[in-house]
C-alpha positions, 0 to 999 in steps of 0.5 A: 168193431163188435165181436161175436161170441165164440161158437161152441165146438162140442162132442158128446161125452160118449165118443171114445175118440175125441172129447172137446169141452164146451164153454160159454166164456170168451175165446181161449187157447183151448177152444182154438186148439180144439178147433185146429184139431177138428180141421186137421184130424179125422176120427178113426173107425171103431170096430164092434167087439167080437163078442158083444153083449146082446143088449149093448150096441157097439160104440160109434165114432164121429169127427168133431163138429162145430157150427156157424159161418166162417167168414173168409175174404180171398183173392178172386183168383181162388173163386173155383177152388174155395167155392167148389172144393175147399169151402164145402169140404171144410164144412163137411169136415168140421161143421162150420159153414164156409162163408166166402167173399172174393175180390181183388186182394188190394181191394179186399184189403182196403175194405177190411181197413175201412171197416167196410167188410168184416172177416175172420180170415184173409187170403191174398195173392201177394205178400205186399198186400198184407203191408196195408193192414199192418201196424197202428196206422193201418188198424193192426188188422194183420200181425202175421201172415203165412206164405203157403203157395205160388201159381204162374201167370199164363194166358187163358183163352177161349177154345172157340175163339177164332184166334185159338189156333194162332195162340197155339202156334204163334208167339203170344205177344204177336197174337194178342195184338192182332186186329179184333183180338179181345184180351181181358186183364185185371186192374194193376192199381188193385189186383196183384195179377193186374200188376204182374200182367202189366209187367209182362206187357211192358217187358215183352213190348221191349224184349220181343219188339212188340210195341202193340203191347204198350197200347194194350197196357194203356187201355182201360177198356180191357180191365175187369174185376178179377172175380168176373174174368173167368165168366167173361171168357167162358161166355165168349166176350173175350178171346183170351185173358191173363190168369193164374195157371191154377185158376184156369185149370179149376175152371177148365180153361186151356192155357199157353205160357207166357214165353220169356216171363217167370211171373207168379202169384204168391198166396198168403193166409192169416187170421185177422185181428178181432176175427168175430170167430177166431176158433173158426178162423183157425180151423179154417187155416188148419184145414186149408194147410192140412193134408186135405187142403194141400192135396186139393191145392196139389191137384190144381197145380199150386207149388206148395211152400212146405212148411209155409213161411211165416212173416210177423208175430203173434201166431195163434197157439193153436196153429204154431205146430202146423206153421212151424212144420211140427 
């Protein structure tokens, strides 16, 4: 796989606060550290001197900027978060442009492993997916990952559905088996949410004596790509679907809890090996796990893991302090 040159992160020498050296050499620990600083540190405002000389303008400050896209491959349950909040805010804070691609976590891992899609950062909804990218047999794409948040599995429903009132007043496992009810879920073979949904259906079928759930689990007509499920529900094509509470909140979808179930997504993030822009990748990780990124996660109801739990070795030098809680 080819590697495109490191994008330069430059700040004019006249700036009194941040000075970042630019180099045309290959990626280095210093350039990565500068990218992380740009993503996590806001430049303070410098007041003009009380008695400035008439011909001297007061100095101004600006956040360090970079350029070019950072390619982030992320779980489809994060579409609204990434495209409407994190992506644009990251770009404004650093100067990089956010280039996102969403899908089932398992499918994304397959694309990375098969070199079908190249990326700088990989965000999964399950730690186990990373195993498909670890080790020489899997291309050594992932040597470490940080587990940073969780979100519960729920049922999100269309408030205009004729079954909406039933969902609010009756057990969920009874309502979704009512004649004519259209429920959507994701593929358990490729998506962590699909696997959790299958577990919920199987468990409730036995515990709540609801054999109709077995038929729902066996059907393939109710399986959709993760990044299309929200749109289908909002368009009225479905009465309800299985979602994570955070993605439903981001999309303004009302939800009900899966009573009797304690299933949740567990989100991880890593910088992929041979990332075309390693400095940009580190800057994105630093932003997402920094004050502004975690504030956005908290507002949507994610349960944060602080500091993130790191698995594996080889964390970039510029991220070691952040990921160790230092």
